[in-house]
Backbone bond lengths (Angstrom), bond angles and torsions (degrees), N, CA, C in turn:
res aa  C-N    CA-C-N  psi(-1)  N-CA   C-N-CA  omega(-1)  CA-C   N-CA-C  phi
1 M - - - 1.465 - - 1.525 109.40 -
2 P 1.339 118.64 123.26 1.462 120.71 -177.03 1.523 112.21 -76.13
3 V 1.343 115.11 159.50 1.458 121.17 174.34 1.523 109.07 -75.21
4 R 1.330 115.75 143.38 1.459 121.13 177.15 1.524 108.72 -133.55
5 A 1.325 115.53 152.57 1.459 119.80 169.79 1.520 107.65 -74.94
6 E 1.316 115.77 133.78 1.462 120.31 -178.43 1.527 109.10 -111.80
7 H 1.331 117.03 126.73 1.463 121.96 -177.91 1.522 112.51 -118.68
8 D 1.303 117.55 3.85 1.464 121.48 -175.78 1.525 109.43 -98.19
9 R 1.326 116.15 109.65 1.461 119.37 -177.60 1.526 112.39 -68.02
10 V 1.305 117.58 -26.87 1.465 119.99 177.05 1.524 109.79 -65.16
11 V 1.322 116.90 -44.74 1.461 121.74 178.46 1.522 110.06 -63.34
12 L 1.334 116.49 -47.27 1.464 120.31 -178.47 1.528 110.95 -63.13
13 S 1.318 116.41 -41.61 1.462 119.92 179.07 1.516 111.00 -61.48
14 R 1.321 116.44 -40.20 1.475 119.90 179.67 1.525 110.59 -64.34
15 L 1.324 117.32 -45.51 1.464 120.89 -177.48 1.524 111.47 -68.07
16 L 1.317 116.58 -46.14 1.466 120.26 -177.91 1.522 111.66 -73.39
17 G 1.319 116.45 -29.76 1.459 120.66 -176.84 1.511 114.42 -70.98
18 R 1.336 117.24 -6.76 1.463 119.22 175.61 1.524 111.02 -67.21
19 D 1.340 117.09 -25.23 1.459 121.88 175.36 1.525 107.47 -142.08
20 P 1.338 117.30 79.50 1.464 120.67 -171.66 1.518 114.89 -66.06
21 V 1.320 118.19 -20.63 1.457 119.49 177.74 1.534 110.13 -80.28
22 L 1.329 116.94 -48.21 1.461 120.11 178.01 1.526 110.61 -58.06
23 H 1.332 116.46 -36.66 1.463 121.25 -175.29 1.531 112.33 -107.16
24 A 1.324 117.21 25.87 1.469 120.13 -174.60 1.523 112.31 -58.43
25 Y 1.327 117.11 -42.78 1.465 119.61 -177.74 1.524 110.20 -67.53
26 Q 1.325 117.22 -39.93 1.462 120.03 179.41 1.523 111.29 -68.36
27 L 1.312 117.49 -42.17 1.461 120.01 176.79 1.526 110.68 -60.35
28 G 1.317 116.31 -42.72 1.456 119.53 177.88 1.513 112.68 -60.40
29 D 1.331 116.43 -34.42 1.462 120.51 -178.36 1.518 113.01 -75.78
30 L 1.337 118.30 -4.90 1.455 121.00 170.93 1.527 111.53 -75.23
31 D 1.325 116.28 -17.55 1.457 121.43 -178.04 1.536 110.44 -63.91
32 D 1.335 115.89 149.66 1.466 120.92 179.85 1.525 112.28 -52.82
33 F 1.324 117.57 -32.35 1.459 122.53 -177.51 1.527 111.29 -62.77
34 F 1.350 117.44 -32.49 1.462 122.35 -175.31 1.532 113.27 -111.06
35 W 1.318 117.43 -24.47 1.461 122.93 -170.45 1.537 113.58 -49.72
36 P 1.338 120.63 -42.05 1.464 119.66 -178.19 1.532 114.31 -62.55
37 Y 1.317 117.16 -15.50 1.462 121.35 -177.49 1.531 112.30 -100.24
38 T 1.324 117.13 15.07 1.464 120.03 -172.63 1.525 112.77 -118.74
39 S 1.343 114.68 148.32 1.466 122.96 167.29 1.522 106.70 -129.89
40 W 1.328 116.47 134.16 1.461 121.80 -172.87 1.525 110.25 -118.97
41 F 1.327 114.92 137.83 1.454 121.90 177.61 1.523 108.56 -121.15
42 R 1.320 115.80 135.16 1.460 120.15 -177.68 1.522 109.86 -133.13
43 R 1.313 114.23 138.77 1.466 121.44 172.68 1.523 106.88 -137.17
44 G 1.317 116.29 103.61 1.461 119.05 -174.52 1.517 110.48 64.42
45 E 1.324 116.30 -121.16 1.464 121.77 -179.05 1.517 112.77 -94.58
46 Q 1.335 117.79 0.94 1.455 121.76 -175.79 1.528 110.78 -99.07
47 V 1.353 115.04 143.38 1.464 121.14 -175.06 1.524 109.51 -135.18
48 A 1.326 115.68 139.80 1.463 121.88 171.13 1.520 108.32 -130.27
49 L 1.317 116.08 147.36 1.462 122.45 -177.65 1.520 109.83 -119.27
50 L 1.330 116.42 135.07 1.457 122.18 168.24 1.520 106.75 -110.73
51 Y 1.340 115.72 115.25 1.461 121.27 -176.66 1.524 109.04 -100.33
52 H 1.345 115.59 122.05 1.463 121.90 -174.87 1.520 113.06 -97.25
53 G 1.313 118.28 4.61 1.456 120.50 -175.99 1.511 114.16 -77.68
54 V 1.327 117.17 0.72 1.460 122.38 177.24 1.529 108.06 -131.11
55 D 1.318 116.05 163.97 1.456 121.14 178.71 1.534 109.10 -126.81
56 P 1.340 117.59 117.09 1.454 127.20 0.11 1.535 111.58 -74.89
57 P 1.332 116.61 166.64 1.473 119.96 179.22 1.531 111.24 -61.28
58 T 1.333 115.47 164.04 1.462 121.00 -179.01 1.516 110.13 -124.12
59 L 1.329 115.17 130.56 1.453 122.86 176.63 1.523 108.65 -95.44
60 L 1.327 116.70 128.39 1.462 122.08 177.38 1.518 108.61 -116.26
61 A 1.335 115.82 120.63 1.466 120.98 179.43 1.516 108.56 -143.20
62 F 1.328 116.66 109.77 1.455 122.11 -177.06 1.523 109.55 -126.72
63 A 1.323 115.13 142.15 1.460 119.90 -179.80 1.514 110.02 -148.33
64 A 1.328 115.47 147.74 1.466 120.48 167.06 1.523 107.91 -67.01
65 P 1.341 118.51 154.00 1.469 120.25 -177.65 1.524 113.92 -50.19
66 A 1.320 117.93 -37.64 1.464 120.50 -177.79 1.522 112.46 -68.29
67 D 1.358 116.95 -18.30 1.466 120.62 -176.44 1.522 112.88 -106.37
68 T 1.337 117.57 5.10 1.467 120.14 -174.85 1.525 112.03 -60.80
69 T 1.302 118.08 -43.74 1.463 120.82 -177.89 1.523 111.46 -62.20
70 A 1.316 116.91 -42.26 1.464 120.74 -179.25 1.526 111.23 -66.73
71 L 1.335 117.42 -40.86 1.458 119.42 179.86 1.528 110.67 -71.95
72 A 1.331 117.45 -33.23 1.466 120.53 175.49 1.524 110.88 -61.16
73 A 1.328 117.21 -38.31 1.464 120.78 177.61 1.516 111.02 -62.83
74 L 1.331 116.76 -39.28 1.465 120.52 176.38 1.528 110.17 -61.26
75 L 1.327 117.34 -47.16 1.458 121.18 -176.94 1.524 111.88 -64.33
76 T 1.321 116.95 -39.52 1.461 120.37 178.10 1.529 110.33 -60.33
77 E 1.315 116.31 -41.15 1.461 120.39 -177.40 1.526 112.29 -73.70
78 V 1.332 117.22 -33.31 1.456 120.12 -175.52 1.533 112.24 -87.50
79 A 1.323 118.36 -13.97 1.465 121.96 -175.89 1.526 113.84 -51.00
80 P 1.345 120.22 -42.49 1.470 119.60 -176.91 1.526 114.93 -63.69
81 V 1.332 119.01 -19.33 1.466 119.78 -177.54 1.529 111.99 -103.65
82 L 1.321 118.03 3.71 1.461 121.13 178.66 1.529 110.36 -78.27
83 P 1.343 117.81 157.39 1.468 120.51 177.25 1.530 111.57 -59.01
84 A 1.328 115.42 159.37 1.464 120.15 -177.75 1.523 111.98 -68.97
85 R 1.323 117.20 -23.37 1.465 120.82 176.72 1.520 108.09 -140.64
86 L 1.310 116.77 133.31 1.453 121.38 -179.25 1.519 109.60 -161.54
87 Y 1.321 115.03 165.33 1.455 121.91 168.75 1.521 107.76 -94.67
88 A 1.317 116.00 160.83 1.461 119.98 176.54 1.518 109.91 -145.89
89 H 1.324 115.69 136.93 1.465 123.68 170.62 1.520 105.70 -113.03
90 L 1.335 115.88 114.18 1.463 120.36 -170.69 1.522 111.62 -130.75
91 S 1.311 115.76 138.72 1.461 119.33 171.37 1.523 109.73 -62.70
92 P 1.347 117.47 152.14 1.465 120.19 178.13 1.522 111.39 -54.08
93 G 1.343 115.38 137.99 1.457 121.06 178.09 1.511 114.43 94.36
94 L 1.343 118.10 -3.99 1.460 120.37 -177.37 1.525 113.69 -98.25
95 S 1.309 118.55 -19.66 1.464 119.82 -173.74 1.525 112.40 -62.53
96 G 1.330 117.26 -32.59 1.455 120.46 -179.42 1.517 113.13 -60.51
97 A 1.325 117.30 -26.16 1.462 120.82 -179.56 1.520 111.83 -68.22
98 L 1.343 117.45 -19.42 1.458 121.56 -178.85 1.521 112.74 -107.59
99 A 1.337 116.77 -7.60 1.462 120.92 -173.10 1.520 112.63 -65.88
100 G 1.318 118.00 -25.29 1.454 119.14 179.30 1.512 113.11 -74.14
101 S 1.325 117.57 -22.64 1.461 122.00 -177.22 1.523 113.11 -106.73
102 F 1.332 117.63 -20.09 1.457 121.43 -174.22 1.525 111.67 -134.29
103 R 1.333 114.85 150.65 1.463 120.01 164.06 1.514 106.60 -83.53
104 L 1.322 117.76 130.34 1.451 122.72 -176.51 1.525 110.05 -109.02
105 D 1.328 116.08 120.54 1.458 121.94 174.66 1.522 108.03 -109.21
106 S 1.322 115.82 122.16 1.454 120.54 -172.22 1.522 112.67 -72.54
107 G 1.340 114.50 136.41 1.455 121.30 171.45 1.518 111.42 -102.97
108 G 1.333 116.06 7.34 1.450 120.21 174.24 1.514 114.24 98.96
109 A 1.330 113.43 165.07 1.466 121.16 177.64 1.521 109.74 -78.32
110 H 1.325 115.97 140.83 1.456 122.32 -179.46 1.526 110.23 -130.90
111 L 1.323 114.91 162.96 1.457 122.23 176.05 1.515 110.16 -116.47
112 R 1.308 116.89 141.75 1.455 122.35 164.66 1.529 106.11 -96.73
113 M 1.322 115.27 124.30 1.452 120.89 177.64 1.519 108.60 -117.88
114 A 1.335 116.00 154.21 1.448 121.24 -179.60 1.526 109.55 -137.26
115 L 1.311 115.48 149.57 1.466 121.22 178.29 1.525 107.92 -77.83
116 T 1.329 115.41 96.91 1.464 121.38 -176.41 1.528 112.85 -106.29
117 D 1.340 117.24 -12.67 1.461 120.70 -178.79 1.525 108.74 -132.89
118 P 1.340 117.43 68.14 1.465 119.94 -175.06 1.520 113.86 -62.93
119 A 1.328 118.38 -13.97 1.461 119.82 177.32 1.524 111.31 -60.43
120 R 1.336 116.63 -27.18 1.468 119.74 179.93 1.524 112.35 -67.08
121 L 1.326 117.41 -20.48 1.460 119.58 179.66 1.522 111.04 -59.28
122 S 1.321 116.59 -33.42 1.462 120.17 -176.30 1.526 112.26 -69.50
123 A 1.327 116.91 -15.23 1.468 120.26 179.35 1.522 112.24 -83.40
124 V 1.331 116.87 -6.63 1.463 121.55 -179.15 1.520 108.67 -116.43
125 A 1.335 116.88 126.38 1.463 120.27 178.02 1.526 109.06 -69.83
126 P 1.332 118.50 118.30 1.460 120.19 -176.97 1.521 112.13 -73.66
127 A 1.332 115.38 154.42 1.464 120.87 177.41 1.513 108.58 -152.92
128 G 1.329 115.74 149.21 1.456 119.58 175.72 1.511 112.37 132.89
129 V 1.330 114.81 149.65 1.455 122.55 176.55 1.522 108.25 -120.25
130 V 1.324 116.26 156.01 1.462 120.79 -179.83 1.525 109.92 -69.01
131 L 1.323 115.89 132.19 1.458 121.78 178.59 1.521 110.16 -98.35
132 G 1.327 115.24 150.11 1.458 121.03 179.07 1.509 111.27 -136.18
133 A 1.314 115.73 -167.85 1.463 120.95 -175.53 1.520 112.13 -58.35
134 A 1.319 117.94 -33.50 1.462 120.67 -179.38 1.525 112.30 -65.51
135 D 1.332 116.53 -20.64 1.461 120.45 -178.98 1.529 112.74 -89.18
136 L 1.322 117.60 -1.62 1.458 120.60 -173.24 1.526 113.63 -58.25
137 P 1.337 120.70 -44.33 1.474 119.02 179.37 1.528 112.90 -58.87
138 R 1.329 117.48 -44.27 1.465 120.13 179.35 1.524 111.13 -69.24
139 L 1.320 116.62 -33.31 1.463 119.81 178.91 1.525 110.33 -67.56
140 R 1.317 116.96 -43.82 1.470 120.17 176.49 1.527 110.45 -59.45
141 E 1.312 116.03 -42.35 1.463 120.64 -179.67 1.530 110.86 -63.02
142 L 1.324 116.51 -42.96 1.458 119.62 179.27 1.521 111.00 -61.89
143 Y 1.338 117.36 -45.46 1.462 119.91 179.87 1.528 111.51 -64.33
144 E 1.304 116.94 -36.88 1.466 120.30 178.84 1.520 110.70 -63.16
145 Q 1.326 116.75 -37.26 1.458 120.91 -177.07 1.522 112.62 -85.40
146 A 1.330 116.79 -35.77 1.466 120.58 -170.45 1.516 114.57 -108.51
147 Y 1.339 117.87 -20.45 1.464 120.25 -172.40 1.526 109.23 -147.80
148 P 1.339 117.36 56.90 1.472 119.88 -177.23 1.524 111.13 -63.72
149 G 1.326 115.43 140.38 1.454 120.02 178.65 1.515 113.94 84.36
150 N 1.347 118.34 1.40 1.468 119.20 -179.82 1.522 110.19 -73.33
151 W 1.326 115.36 158.48 1.460 119.91 176.19 1.520 108.38 -93.79
152 F 1.336 115.05 116.72 1.458 120.64 -178.90 1.524 108.60 -131.07
153 D 1.318 116.51 114.89 1.455 123.05 176.77 1.527 107.40 -92.36
154 E 1.333 116.42 107.53 1.463 120.71 -175.50 1.524 112.16 -58.67
155 R 1.313 116.80 -25.87 1.465 121.00 179.75 1.526 111.52 -61.82
156 M 1.341 116.81 -24.35 1.460 119.91 -176.61 1.528 112.55 -66.63
157 L 1.320 117.99 -18.42 1.460 119.74 175.48 1.523 111.11 -60.70
158 E 1.338 116.53 -25.47 1.461 120.60 -179.45 1.534 111.85 -66.41
159 T 1.319 117.45 -18.57 1.469 119.56 179.60 1.518 112.37 -71.53
160 G 1.333 117.14 -19.31 1.461 119.97 -175.26 1.512 113.23 74.96
161 Q 1.340 116.38 15.70 1.466 121.01 -176.38 1.528 111.61 -115.19
162 Y 1.313 116.28 36.82 1.466 122.00 169.85 1.518 107.22 -117.02
163 L 1.338 116.01 123.57 1.456 121.61 178.65 1.519 109.23 -115.55
164 G 1.340 116.31 142.73 1.454 120.71 179.30 1.504 111.88 -134.68
165 V 1.318 115.13 154.08 1.464 122.50 175.27 1.520 107.59 -109.36
166 R 1.329 116.05 128.24 1.459 121.10 179.04 1.518 109.99 -110.76
167 E 1.317 114.23 143.07 1.463 121.12 174.14 1.526 107.22 -134.43
168 G 1.347 115.94 116.84 1.452 119.76 179.69 1.519 113.40 59.62
169 G 1.324 116.94 34.77 1.452 120.34 179.95 1.510 114.74 83.82
170 E 1.335 116.95 -6.16 1.462 121.79 -180.00 1.528 109.59 -98.50
171 L 1.330 116.92 137.14 1.466 121.60 174.66 1.522 107.72 -81.24
172 V 1.338 117.46 117.39 1.457 120.45 -171.87 1.525 113.82 -116.18
173 A 1.320 118.64 -14.46 1.466 121.50 178.22 1.515 108.30 -153.20
174 V 1.328 115.94 149.27 1.462 120.17 -178.37 1.525 109.79 -151.89
175 A 1.317 115.36 150.67 1.466 122.70 169.61 1.522 106.83 -141.52
176 G 1.335 115.87 137.14 1.454 120.29 -178.54 1.509 111.41 -139.33
177 V 1.316 115.63 -160.33 1.461 121.65 -178.21 1.523 110.59 -130.72
178 H 1.325 114.66 150.58 1.464 120.84 169.55 1.520 110.75 -96.82
179 V 1.312 117.36 -33.21 1.463 121.13 169.91 1.525 108.24 -138.50
180 F 1.321 113.60 152.08 1.467 119.99 178.77 1.515 107.16 -154.36
181 S 1.328 116.87 118.33 1.458 120.40 -178.68 1.521 110.81 -144.39
182 P 1.333 117.75 100.16 1.457 119.45 172.18 1.524 112.03 -62.51
183 V 1.327 117.31 -28.85 1.466 120.56 -179.58 1.523 110.38 -63.24
184 Y 1.333 116.57 -46.50 1.465 121.00 -177.93 1.525 112.14 -98.85
185 R 1.339 116.11 4.67 1.467 123.38 169.01 1.522 113.17 64.98
186 V 1.348 117.32 33.34 1.461 120.47 -179.66 1.526 109.99 -134.33
187 A 1.329 114.37 153.70 1.458 121.87 172.00 1.522 107.85 -148.93
188 A 1.330 115.94 153.93 1.460 121.26 176.30 1.517 108.89 -131.78
189 L 1.326 115.86 123.22 1.465 120.59 178.25 1.519 110.51 -67.23
190 G 1.336 115.00 153.25 1.457 119.57 175.16 1.510 110.88 -168.89
191 N 1.340 115.59 168.59 1.464 122.32 176.31 1.522 112.68 57.15
192 V 1.327 115.98 40.33 1.462 121.78 178.73 1.523 108.91 -89.14
193 T 1.313 117.22 125.33 1.466 119.88 178.14 1.517 110.68 -160.33
194 T 1.337 114.73 162.11 1.465 123.35 175.68 1.520 108.35 -131.17
195 H 1.307 116.86 140.42 1.466 120.96 177.27 1.524 109.28 -57.54
196 P 1.346 117.96 137.53 1.477 120.17 -177.52 1.516 114.13 -51.93
197 R 1.327 118.42 -34.85 1.466 119.85 -178.33 1.520 112.56 -71.17
198 W 1.332 117.94 -16.24 1.462 121.67 -174.06 1.520 112.82 -112.56
199 R 1.314 116.94 9.74 1.461 119.43 -179.07 1.528 110.76 -75.34
200 G 1.318 114.91 157.29 1.453 120.30 179.68 1.516 114.07 84.88
201 R 1.327 117.62 8.49 1.467 120.96 -178.80 1.534 111.99 -112.77
202 G 1.328 117.30 6.29 1.454 120.28 177.52 1.518 115.01 81.41
203 L 1.338 117.64 12.29 1.459 119.80 -176.72 1.525 112.11 -68.62
204 A 1.347 117.04 -38.22 1.461 119.60 -179.97 1.525 110.43 -62.45
205 A 1.336 116.84 -45.18 1.462 119.78 178.22 1.520 110.81 -62.49
206 A 1.320 117.22 -39.21 1.463 121.12 -177.92 1.521 111.41 -65.59
207 V 1.330 117.61 -44.19 1.467 119.65 -176.98 1.526 110.57 -76.16
208 V 1.339 118.32 -32.38 1.467 120.53 174.81 1.524 109.85 -66.25
209 A 1.327 117.48 -43.05 1.465 120.69 178.76 1.522 110.76 -60.99
210 A 1.321 116.64 -42.15 1.463 120.51 179.60 1.528 110.80 -64.13
211 L 1.328 116.66 -42.77 1.465 119.94 -179.29 1.525 111.02 -67.48
212 C 1.331 117.40 -41.76 1.466 119.98 179.39 1.522 111.19 -61.57
213 A 1.321 116.32 -42.36 1.472 119.61 178.12 1.526 110.48 -61.89
214 R 1.317 116.30 -38.96 1.462 120.98 178.89 1.532 110.96 -67.07
215 L 1.334 116.48 -43.90 1.460 120.58 -178.66 1.522 111.76 -64.32
216 R 1.334 116.88 -37.16 1.462 120.48 -176.43 1.527 112.88 -67.49
217 E 1.325 117.03 -10.01 1.464 119.81 174.74 1.526 111.32 -71.95
218 T 1.345 117.19 -22.29 1.471 119.95 -173.81 1.522 114.16 -129.73
219 V 1.340 118.80 -11.83 1.465 119.92 -179.43 1.523 110.02 -128.51
220 E 1.308 115.01 161.59 1.467 121.13 -178.92 1.519 111.95 -99.79
221 H 1.338 116.98 -34.76 1.461 121.44 -175.49 1.525 109.96 -119.48
222 V 1.348 116.07 125.43 1.459 122.18 175.83 1.516 107.62 -118.06
223 A 1.329 116.64 121.34 1.458 121.95 -177.21 1.524 109.34 -126.23
224 L 1.328 115.50 174.48 1.459 121.01 174.65 1.520 108.75 -162.12
225 N 1.334 115.28 162.49 1.457 123.13 172.84 1.518 108.67 -113.13
226 V 1.322 116.65 143.21 1.454 121.13 177.99 1.527 108.75 -150.60
227 K 1.335 116.28 144.35 1.463 119.43 177.57 1.526 109.14 -62.36
228 A 1.310 115.71 137.99 1.464 120.69 -174.64 1.524 112.27 -62.80
229 D 1.346 117.29 -28.73 1.463 119.70 -177.61 1.531 112.94 -93.93
230 N 1.318 117.85 4.36 1.464 121.19 177.64 1.523 108.50 -88.96
231 M 1.323 114.49 76.03 1.459 119.44 -172.05 1.531 112.87 -66.91
232 A 1.324 117.23 -30.31 1.464 118.67 178.08 1.522 110.36 -63.26
233 A 1.337 116.79 -42.45 1.457 120.22 179.08 1.526 110.87 -69.09
234 V 1.331 117.22 -41.10 1.461 120.60 179.74 1.526 109.92 -59.84
235 R 1.333 116.36 -44.63 1.472 119.68 179.81 1.528 110.97 -64.40
236 L 1.328 116.62 -38.52 1.464 120.19 177.92 1.525 110.28 -59.45
237 Y 1.335 116.61 -47.88 1.458 119.76 -177.34 1.523 111.30 -68.67
238 E 1.326 117.25 -36.25 1.461 119.34 176.20 1.526 110.70 -63.34
239 R 1.306 116.35 -35.53 1.465 120.56 -178.76 1.527 111.40 -60.91
240 V 1.337 117.66 -34.08 1.463 119.68 -177.07 1.529 112.56 -99.72
241 G 1.363 117.29 9.71 1.455 119.25 170.07 1.513 117.35 111.68
242 F 1.340 117.68 8.62 1.467 120.31 177.34 1.526 110.54 -88.35
243 T 1.330 115.67 148.06 1.457 121.23 173.80 1.525 108.75 -132.67
244 R 1.322 114.75 157.22 1.463 121.50 179.00 1.528 109.34 -74.62
245 V 1.342 116.02 129.14 1.460 119.97 -178.79 1.526 112.96 -120.60
246 A 1.336 118.00 -17.68 1.470 119.69 -179.89 1.524 109.28 -163.70
247 D 1.330 115.42 157.54 1.456 122.81 172.18 1.526 108.58 -107.17
248 Y 1.314 116.24 151.35 1.454 120.02 170.78 1.523 108.38 -155.78
249 D 1.316 116.63 167.25 1.464 122.75 -178.93 1.520 109.56 -120.52
250 E 1.328 115.32 144.76 1.460 120.50 174.83 1.527 109.46 -106.16
251 W 1.329 115.25 142.94 1.456 121.54 -175.93 1.526 110.45 -140.23
252 T 1.333 115.66 152.20 1.453 122.04 163.14 1.511 107.17 -106.32
253 L 1.338 116.86 125.78 1.455 122.58 -175.67 1.523 110.03 -110.21
254 T 1.325 116.38 131.52 1.450 122.60 176.46 1.521 107.92 -128.11
255 A 1.331 115.80 127.04 1.466 120.02 -176.47 1.524 110.79 -60.33
256 R 1.340 116.04 140.11 1.455 121.56 178.13 1.535 110.06 -76.03
């Protein structure tokens, strides 16, 4: 069965919705807010997404272990039409399908976590106010000081799902989203950080708890990605009710 470009969001929603946590980022990108920046590839029941909203673009391809071979076949076939340089988030066992066409530089092992025990949120005192466009200068400054090199799409402030903690007029902690879709009932946390001078006071847990409570008013599934060796972050997310649901690897791909 050959690979085809898929433009039907109903079809994509059905296929991805079989595992909404594994495919949370892809489901979120079906939303009108993200859809114009997406290209979708389908082979049978397998789907891969190329997201153009970042530079370089990012390829997302996730599969349950039983489906790895089928999704690898899709990636092998689609490799010749991919950009010459891109990022990729791939389930284990899929990178080999692209190795013949690209040099792969590892960005490390990562975890997909999901909010599976929201009762734990009540054990953390929430904190944070909604951030908007007026907060962008302070937000950029915080990321420069506390989270250099992070990927932050300023457009995401328009979702109203960025919360920050201020102390003395200074923005000292923040939690936001990488995707947010009430239509497809999914959200993914991202850009969570605390200013180095304010760490160790529970601010990250407080602002994450506040954001999760806010997100659960409109979505059913809240997920996130975190580096597997970032144990401080993993423990933070476990504290507020997240559990590990899948592994994946990040790569930088450069055409041979």
